[in-house]
N, C-alpha and C positions, 0 to 999 in steps of 0.2 A: 114208452118209448119205442117208434117204429123203426124201421132197418131203414130206409133212409138219412134218420136224423143220426143213428148211430153209425154208420158209414161215413157221413160228413164230419161228427166228430172226431173219428180215428185217422182219415184222412186230414184233418187239420191239425190234428197233435204230432201228426208223424212231421207232416211238413215244417211245423212249428219247430220241431227237435230236429231236423235237417237243417234248417235254415240257423238255428242258433251253436248246432256244432259249424257249418260253415263260420259265424262269426266269431266263434271261439278260435278256429285256427287264423284266420284274418288279422286277429289282436295279438297273437301269441308272437307273431312276428310280422309286419304287413312292409316290410321291404325286401320279405323273401318272396322268391319268383311264384316257387313250389308253392307256398300258402296263399299267394294272390289265386292261383288257377284252381288249388283246392276249392278253396272259400265261395271261387263263382260257381264252380260244378255244382256243390253242394245247393247252394242258393237256388239255382235254377232247377234242380230236382227238386227242390222244395215248392217251386212254384205248383208243380204239377200238383199234387195232392191239395197245398193249398187252396187252389182256384178250382179245382176242383170241390173241393167242400163247398164253396161258396157257389160253384154250379149248381149242385146239388139242391141247397137251399135255395136260391135264386126260381130252378125251375119247381120247385115242389109249390115257391109263395107268387109265383109268375101269372097265378090269375089275380091277386090283389094288386102286384107290382108293375103288371102290363110292361117290363121291361123287353130291348130287344136283344134277345137270347142268341141271335146268329152274330150279332157282334160281339159278345162278350165270348163266345167260341171261337172267334178267329182271333181275339186278343190270347186268349187262352195259349194258341199256337206258340207263344213267345218262350216257352219253357223249352220247345225241343231245339234250343240251342246248347241245350246241356250235352247232344249227342257230339260236335264238333268241339265243345268243349272238354268231354271226356276222352276224344282223340287228342286232343293238345298236352291236357292231363299224361296221357302213356307216354307221349312223345320227351318229357322231361321227367318222369318218376318213374323208377328210383333214380336214372339220371340221365340227363340230357342226350338224346341223340345224334351222334355225331350230325348225319345229316341236316339236322336244325341247326345247328352250330355254321354249318356252312352255307345256308340259306336261310336266314332268319325271319325272310318276308314270307315264307310258304305258309305261316299262320293265319295270316290273314283271310287266304284262298281257302282255308279249314273252312272259313264261315259264309262264304259267298252262296253257296246251295240254299242253306235255311233263309239266308236274309235275301234270296228272291223267292221262295217259298212264301215266306212271312209275308213280303210286298204285296204278291200274288193273292193270296187269301184274303188280307186285309183289305184291299180295292175292289175284287170280286166277288160277289155274296156266292156264286156259282155259274152253270152253264148260262143258266135263264138270263141272269143279268148281263152275260158278255152277248146275249143273243139280243139283246133290247136294244142295244148300241145302235142296229140296223133299221132303227123306225125312222122312216122320214114324212111322216103324216102330218105330223107338226108343222113341215113347210108348205102344206097346201097341195091338193089333186095335182096343179099346174106343175109346180114345183117338182114332184112326185114323179110324174110321169119324164120330165126332163130329166129326173137323177137317177132313172132306172138303170140304164147302163152301170153308173157306178155304185148302185147299192148291189146289182149284182157281183160285183168285186169284192164290195165289202163284206157283202153276206158270205160268200166265200172263206173269206179272209176271217170273218168272224167265227165260222163252223171249226173253220182248222183252230183258230184261238178256243174256241169252248172245248174242241176235242183234246189238245193239248191240257185246256184244265184240266179235265174229268180226268186224262190219263195222271197227269203232274198230282192229283189228291189223292190217287186210288193208288198209286204206285211211288210216292216219296217216301213212304215208309220202307221201300226198300234201300233208299239210300242212308237212311237213318242205320239200319241193319246194316250194310257195308261199313260205318263208321263205327259201329259197336265191334262188328267183327275184328277190323282194325287196330283198334284200340286192344282187344284182349291179346290177339297176337302180339302188338307190340311190346305189352307190358308181360306179357308170357316169357318173351325173349329177353327182356331185360330184368326178370326173376331168376332166369337161367344163367345169365352172367353173375350176379351176385353172388360174393364169397363170404360176408358175415351173418350167422344163422340168425343172429338178433333180427337184422333186415330183412332177410328172408321169412323171416316169422312176418313181419309187419306187410310186406307186398302180398305174401301168398294169402294173408287173411283178407287183404283188401279188394284181391284180384277174386279171391274167391266169392266176397260178396256183391262185386260189380257183373261176376258172370251168370252167378244164379238169379239175383233182380232182374238185370238186363233179358235174361233167357224169359224169364214169368212175363215180362212187358212185352217180349215180342209174342209168347203165346197170346196174350190177352187183346194185343191192337195191332201189331205187325202182320200176324199170318192170316187174321182174318181179313185182311184189305189184299194179302198176296194172293188166298187162294180161297176156293168158293166153299166158305163153311161160316157157319156164323154159332157165336155165342150169348146166353143169358147175361142181361146187365146186374145179374146176382153173382155169376161167374167171374165177370171181369171186374167186379168190384173186388171180389175175395183175392183174385192172383194180384189186384192191384196192392192192395193194403199187404199181401204177402210179400210182395218184392220189394214195397216203399221198407217194410219193417226188414227186412235179409240184408237191403242196401246201408240202409241208416245204422242198423246194428253191426253189424263187420266193421264199419268205420270209426262205430263210436266204441268197439273192442280194442280196435287195434287202437285209437287213442288214449284208452283208458288202461289196458292190460300190458301193451310193447310201446306206449310213447310214441307213435304214430306220429311225422314229421317233429320232434323231439319235442312235441306238448308234454310242459311238466307234469308230472304223476298228480300233484296236488292238486291243480287246475280241474282238472279231468275228474279227478275223483269228486271235485268239491263239485262241478258241474252235474254229476251223475245223482250227487245227493241230491242237488236241487231240484232234479226233473221228480228225481223217486218221492221228497218230499212236496211237490208239486201234485203230483197226483195222488198221492194220499188224500192231499186236499180236496183235490178234484172231487174224488170218489167219497168223500165224507161228504160233500156239497150235493152231492147227485143223490146220496140215499139221505140226506136231510130232507131234500126236494121232494122227493117219491114218497117217502115217508108221511111227509107233513098232506100231500094229494090224497094219500091212501085212507089217512086218518079222516081227514074232512070229508071225503066220499063215504066212508063209513058210519059219522056221528052227523052230516049234514053241515058241520060248522067247524070253525078252526079253535085249536086249542090253544092256546098262549102257555101254557105249561110244559107243553111238547119241547117248544124252544129253549125253556131253562132245560129239559131232560137233556137234550142235545150239546147244547153247551157243557153241560158238567161232564157228560159222556166223553165230548171232544178232549175237555181239559184233564179228564183219568186214563185216557186211550192214546190221545196224540204222541204225547213224550216219550211212552214206552215204544211206541209203533215206529216213531223215527229213529231215536236210540238203536233199537234192532236191526234196524234198515243198516245207520252208521257202520255198525260192527261187522254186520256181513259185507258189506263194501269192502272194510280195514282188513278183514280174513279173505278177501276174492281176490285184492290188487294191492293189500298193504305191504306185503314180504314177498311179492313176488321178484328174482333174483333177474327179470328184464328191467328193471327199474335201474339205469345205467347211475342214477343219483346216488339211489340205494348202495350200488356196487361200487363207487368211488370211495364211498363213506366206509364202505366195509374194505375197501383197499388202504385207505389213508390209517389206518389200525393194523392191518396183516402186514405190512410192508416194515414198520418198527421190528419185528421179529425175525427178521431176515439181516444174516450176517455175510452173505454171498453178495458180492458185485452182480458178479452175472446172474445169478438168480433174482436178484434185485432186479436188473435190467430185464431179465424176461418177462418178469410177475408184471411190472408196469405198463409195459409196451404190447404186452398181449392184452391185460386186461382191457386199456384205454380204447385198444383201437377196435375190441370187439365189442364195448360197452357204450361206446361213443360211436360208433361206424366210423372210425376215421379212417383215411386212405394209408397214413402211415404214423408212426411216433418214433421219434429217436430221443434216444436219452445221451445228453454229451455232461459228459463227467472229466471233473478234474483228476489228473495224474499225480505221481509223486514229483514230479520236475516241475509240477505249477500250470504247465502246457492244457489243454481240453480237448480228448480225445473222444471218438464218437464211429461207431462201426453201421457201415450202410449195407442191405444188400440187395443188388442190381442185378436181374437176371441168373440167378440162383447162386453169382458170387457175391462173398462178405468183402467188403472194401472197408480198409480202414482209412480214417481223416482225423486231421488232428488240425485245431484253432491254437495259434501261438499266445502264450499270456501275455503279450506284449502288442498282440495286433487289435485295430479297431474293434473289433466283434465282442472280444470278452470285456475291452475296456467299456463299453457301452453296458454289455449284461451287469457290471459290479456297479454302475451308477444308479439303475433303474430298478425299484421293486413291484415291480407290477408288470401283467401282461404285455408283450407288445407285437404288434402286427411286423408282417415280412416287408411290407409295402415303406412302413413307417422306419426299420433299421435299414432300408436303401437308402434314407436321407442322411443318416449317422454313418456307413460304414462305404468307404470310398474303394477298399482294398477287390480289386478283383477275382483275388482267390477265393478271398471270403464269403465273396457272392455268390462265386460260380458252385463253391462247396454248399453253403445254402439252397440254391437249385437244386442241387444233386441229390439234398437229405429233401426237396419238396415242402418246404417249411410255409406253411401258414400264421402260426400263431405259438410265439417262442416265451416261455415264464422261465427268470431266472430263480435258480433254487439257492437262495442263502441262506444263513443259519447264522446269528450273531454276528451280522456284518459283513461274513467271508461267503465270497462264491462258491459253492461246490459243485456246481454245474449247469445246465441249461434243459428244460424240457419242451423238447422238439414237437409241435402236432402238424400234423399235414390237413386238409381240406377234409369237411365230413363228406362221405359219401352221396350225403343228400343234398349234398349243398347248400344248406342252410349254415347261418351264421352263430357262433355261441353266443349264447344268451347270457343276462345280469347273474342269471342261478348257476347257467354253466362255468362262468368267470370267477365266481364265489365257491363252489366247488372246487376249483381249479386251483384259487387260491389257497384254501386249506391243505389240497393233496399235496400242495408244492411245497408249504411248510413240513409237512411229516416226509415228502422224500428228502429234503433238506437234511432233516434231523437222522433220517434213515441212513442217509451218506457219511455225516461225520458220524454215528456208530458202526458205521463197517470202517471206515476209520480205524477210529480209537481202537476196536475190536483188533484190527491188522497189525495195528502197535502194540496191542496187549500180547498178541500172539508174538509179535516178533520179540518183544520185551523176552518173552518166556523161551524164544526159541536163543535167545542170547546168555539167559539163564542156565540153558540148556548146555551150552557150549561153555558157558564159564566151569560149570559145575565137572566137565568130560574134560578141561582143562584141566583143574585143580586135580580129578581123578590120574591125571597122567602125570605131574605135576609127583602126586603122593607115589606113585609106583614108580617113579623114576628115583625117588631119594632113598635112601640105604636104607634098611627095614633093622641093619643091626650094626651097632657100632664098635669097631675093634678095640681092645685095651691088651694091655700087656702088664708084665711085672715093673718095669721101669717106667711106665705111660699111662698115663688116660686122658680120654676124648670125651668130651660135652658136647652136644650141638643142638639146635634149632633150629626150627623153620616155620615163622607164623604166617601165612596169607595174608592178602589183604582183602577188601571185598571184592577186589576184582585179579585175576589170574598176573601177576607180573613176571614171575618165568627168574626166581630166583631159583639156583640150583647148587645143590653142591654134594659131594660124593668120598666116596673110604674106597680104596681097591686091595686089597691084600694080594702084593706080588710074589711074594715069596713067604717064606718063614720071619726073616729079618727086613722085609720094606716092604712101605704101606704106603699108597698114592692118595694124598690129600687135594682136593681139587673143591674149588668154590667159585660161584660165576653169577653172572645177572642178564639174563636174555632180553635184549631189546624187544618191544611188541609186546601185546594183552592177548589174553585169549587165546582161541585156540592154535593160530599161527605161533605165537611166543610158547606152546606146550610142546608144539609140532619141532622147533627149533629147537628147545632143549632137547626132546626126544633123538635129535640130530648127533646133537653136540655129547651126550651119554656113551652114544651106540658107540662115533669115533673116538672118545676117549677111552672107551675099555677095550676098542678093536685094538688102537695104535699104542695104548700103557702095556699091554706084554709085548708089545714087540720092540721095544725099547724102553732103555733105564734110565734116556736123558730127559728130563724134564722138554728142551729145550727143542727137541726133535719130535717128541708127542704133540707141542703146541704146534709145531711148524705143521703138521699130518692135521690136527683138528681146523688148523686157518684154511690149507689148501682144500679140505672138503667144504666146509662150509662155506666160503666164495664160490665154489662153483656150484654148489646146488640150494644157494641163496640169492635173493638180490640184496643191491649195495645198500639199501635202507634196513635188511636184517643183519644186525652183529651182536656180539656178546663181548662183555668184560670178561675175562677169566685168568684163575690162579691157580696152576697146579705144581705140585711138589712131592718129594718122595722122602720120607724119614725113614732112617736105615736106625732101627732101634737097637741094635746091639752095637754101633759105633758112635749113635747118638747124632748122626749128622742129618743136616737137613739141604737137601740140594731143589732149585726151586726157578721157576719162569712166570713172569707175572705178565697178561697182555690186556693192561688198561685198567686193571681191577685196583678197588682201594686195598693202598698199602696193608698189608696185616703189621700187627704189633706185636714186639717180643720185649717182655719186661724180664731182666735177668734176676738172677736172687739176690742180688743185693740193692735192687730199687731201680737202679737204671734202664732205659728202653730204648730201641731204635725201632725202623720202618725196616720191611724187605722190599727195596727197591729194588728197578735192575728188570728186566725181559722185553716190552717192545709195545706194538702197537694190539688195538682191540683187535680179536678175530673176525675176520668176513669180510673187512674191508681192503685189503692188499695182498693179493695172492703169492704164493712162494715168499714169503716174509723170513727173514734170519731173524729165531730169537734169540737175546740171550741168557743164560743160566750162572746160576749164583749157589755157591754151596759153604753151609756155614756151620760152626760146631756149636754142638746145645752141649750143657751143664746140666747137675741135677737140680732142681728148682727154678729153671726156665719154664717161662709161660709163654705160647703163643696164640694170638686174638686173632684169628680171621672174620671179618664180616662184610656185609652188603652195604650201600648207602641207604636202606629203610633206618639204619641204625642212626646212622650220623645226620640223617636229614629229617627225622622225625618233628613236625611240629606241635609248639603248645597253642594255647588260644591265642597269644599275641604274634603268630606268625615267626617265632623265633626257632630258627633249627638245635636241635640237641649240642650236633657239634662234633668235632673230632677229639678238640682240646677235651673236652667234659669224659668222654667217652677215655682218653689218657687218664685224666683224673683219679677216674675210679680205677682202672686196673692198676696204678700204682700206688693208689692212696687205699684201697682193700683189703684187709687182712684175711684173705681166704686161705683154705686148708686143700679145696681140691679144686676141679677144675669146673664141677658143676656149681658149687657156690659161687664163682664166681660168675659163671653164665646167668646164673638167676639174680643177681646184683644187677649186674649191668642190666639185665631186662626189667627190672623193678623199677631203676634210677631212670630208667625212659620212659615207664610207664607214668610214674609220678611226675616228671618233667613234663608232659602232654596235656595230664590231666584230662584223660579222657579224649580228647580229640581224635577223632577216628583219622587213620593214616592213608595214604594215597597208594604205598609202594609196601610189597614183601621185607619181612625180617629176615635175615639170617644171619645165625652166630654160632663160630666154633671156637672151642677152647681148648686147647693142648697143652698138657701140663706132662714136664718129666719129673718123674719122681726120685 
């Protein structure tokens, strides 16, 4: 195999690869201008090595073919349209330049110099062909004499045209060089303006490849035309091959490694695998042909068994070799974190472990912005009130925006279950403030985040920095990701509800602790009376309160109450009530005055909906008298020794309702054997499975009919009867019971 044939094969191979890469880019998204521009640029670049390969082969075989090589060489120059195409590519990649947006027709002027150059070269073979136009001999000697003055003028014009042609041919390379320098400068400026690291990798690699390959081209072709030095064909071939390999290799690597122009990594990897497989097959065929020729030259005839041996060898080695290449490609490109599709798949799993809304928002927006090279990403999230909120940063300032749950935008997003473009939304959302807000967010594609039929949020995606559209694969991945985000939002909501429940449970525990601390830890007793008491809180703190105050040796204050409200507020009101009771009880021996002071304090320090029923009395253990007042509490029951009973009535309004209210008090005489029962409505309002109340009458029947000996016996029997009545039904209120027996 001689050098010319080897060079032709390399030229053809590189050219075909460039053309295939261009076709791959075009097929990925033919509707995108950047894809079309890049594909045309690569195909024009591919024409140079392809036509160069055919030129070398035709030149080698021209002795037999007798072809017009000059015509072929002139047609060959069509590849130079690569240079204006390169400049056009630089104007729209990585983003469209503003002056191109303002003057879109300037694109056509980029190609005019090369169109003029191609037409000049195509119609004129050289200076000689131009000067041949001045030959008037065909008109005869007499006509030539008559046309002599005209011929002189035409000769001068053709001479000038011939000089212009020669100058144009020799120095048109300078135009190409100017185009190349302009393209590199524009691309480098655009590269510096980029903020996305992934896109900087893409553009940087492509820019490096173009600079090196075009620089080598300038050394091989442009500089010899502009400066007086010559190079050999071998050097030109070598530099050209190197330039093409570097240029094509940089773009191919950007495609496969960094998904240049959003080309799917699976497609580009399969493309690379096909190229490698074809290279192996070609190498095998070349080796087979060379071995066959060598054996034939050695033995003088063909050996059929050699073909069988090569087929067997191919069957043995081909599959392991191809598998090895596929393994290498997978290792090089299969786990690269720059593949945004892999990043999205990883993100869809990671977000399920995030239990903080702010962290989730930051993770999603930053990852999508970087991996998909988007201008912006916003997460519109439903708040507890049902509206949808979003934070948007403009010029370094964070702005908070809200979409009403009753607005057209939210209603539309609830109906759809697939991504929707901003332009389509405008056809359904007429509210000006909502469209204005969507404009502020720079929305391009919106994806509803729904789970179990409920809309939890909306993922708002801006334009891609490359201005390419979202592919079908993008849409599929984003649909999966949106489902995961919706689940993550629901998980966070459930997690926050769980935290809130835990907080409430802790609050209830604190309230119960407060309640326990406020209840007396020691019950008074004497030689002529005994007291038994119990307090059983319900599942939630209701605020039942009882207390005993040893005022002096012969006087004991007895108090029982039921606080409105539950949880910490009820416990705090109970604490206020106890403090006021103990402070005022030491100042006055009159229950009505004590109750008035308590009512005044509670009315001043709480809101009107906070109140309490309260009973307070003072037992004189020496005279066996009981002086009391009642602020709307359940009437205590007194059972006489002989079995009759009555209620301790009289008093006034519940405390905390009316300030400076005057309470009445009553004094009764007690006798040996009398029993007083104080209780809260947790006793009488206890329910059985049939939703029947225990009731005051049943309580009276127990008190009157039970033959108790001690206060504790009666207390326990009342509680046991109530439990038997409720049959294990859980109760919603506290149970408080005090039994005072005169011995």
